[in-house]
Structures are given as structure tokens and as C-alpha cells.
N, C-alpha and C positions, 0 to 999 in steps of 0.2 A: 135752173140758174146756168148762166153761160160761163164760159172759160174767163171772161173780162171780170165777171162778178167775183169768181174765185180768186182771181189775181188781186182784186182790190181787198177782199177779206184777209188774204194771206199778208198782203202789204200794211193793212191796219193792224193785224195781230203783231207783225214784226215791228212795226213803229211803236205800238203800246209796249211790248216787252224792251225795246231799246230805251224808251222814255222812263220805264221803272228801273232799268240798269243804271241809266245816267242820273237818275235821282238818288238811288242808293249810293252810287259813287260820290255825288256831291255831298251827301250827309256824311260819309266817311272822310271826305277831304275837308270839310269843315271841322270835324272832330279832331282830325290831324293838325289842322291850323290852330285849334284852341290849345291842343297840348303843346304845340311848338311855341306858342305865345306865352303860355304859363312857364315853359322851361326857359325861354329868353329873359323873362321877367325875373326868374329866380337867379339866373346867371348874372343879370345885371346887378341885383341886390348884393349877391355875393362879391362881385367885382368891386362895387363901391365900398363894401366893408373891408375888402382887402386893400383897396387904394388908401382908405383911411388909416389901417394899421400900418401900411408902408410909409405913409407920411409922418405918422407918429415916430415910427422907427428911425426914419432919416432925420427927423428933428432931434432925436435923442442922440443919434451918432454924431450929428454936427456939433452939439453942446459938448459931448465927450471930446470930440477932437479940439475944440476951442480950449477946454480945460487941460487937455494934454499939452497943448501948444503953450499955454501959459505956465504949466509945470516945467516944460523943457527950458523955456526962458529963465524960470527961477533957478533951475539947476545949473544952467550956464553962469548965471551971476554968482552962485555959491561957489562953482568950480574957479571962476576968476579971483573970488576973494581968497579962497584956500591957497590958490597959486601965489598970490601976492604975499599971504601970510608966510607960506614956506620959504619963499625967496628972502623975506625979511628976516626970518629965523636963521637960515642959512648964513646970512650976512652977519647977524649978531653973534652967532655961536661958532661958526666955523673957524674964522681967524683966531679968536682967543683959544679955542680948543686945539688947533694946530700947534700954537705957540706953547701951550702947556705940555702937550705930548712931546714936542721938540725939546723943551726944557728938562723934562723928565728923562728923556732918552740920553741927552747930553750929561745931566747930573750922574745917571747911572753909569755912563761910560767913564766919566771923570773919577767917579768913586772906585770903579774896578781898577783903573789905572793907578790910582793912589794907593790902593791895597796891593797893587802889584799883579793883579790878573790881566790876562790879556784879552 
């Protein structure tokens, strides 16, 4: 065998080893791709579930905000009504009460003078 034949044999062995290495790497790469695909599918499923939960939570929060707004409006109406009733009560009771207190004080002062007390 000549040197050229040996060179071809060495080249053929090198190419065979290289083909086996590339094949093994391809198998590992396809396995990795399968694992990555499974992981992405799992993440997508979890994300879709989380988005569904978030949508439900946001909907509930919006309903609670609407109810709170309605309650605040009711409280404002009640406050206005109480304010009007208080004003009416003050007008109805304040003036006669002042007159009764003034008359009592004046009567007490007159009675003291009549008795001779200063």
C-alpha cells in the first residue's frame, strides 16, 4: 500500500467518526428540541390559565368598584338629606329655645331683684 492509500483510509476513518459524532449531536439536539417544545407548551398552558384567572379577578374588581361607586353615591344622598334635616331642626328648635332661655334668665333676674338680691 502506498502513502496515498493510507491517506485515503485515514480520511475515510476520520469522515466516518465525524459522521457518527454529527449523528449523535443531531440526536441530542432533537431530544433537546423535544424537551424545549414540551416546556414551551407547559408554559403556554399555565399562562393561558393565569390569564383566565386574571380576567376573572379584574372582572370581579370592576364589579366591586361599580358597587362601591353606587354606595358612595347613596352615602352622598343620605348625607345631603341629613344636612337638610339638621338645618330644618335648627330652624325649628333654635329660635324658640333661645327665647325660652332668655325668658327664663330674665324671669330669674327679675325675681332676684324683686326679692332684693343683686
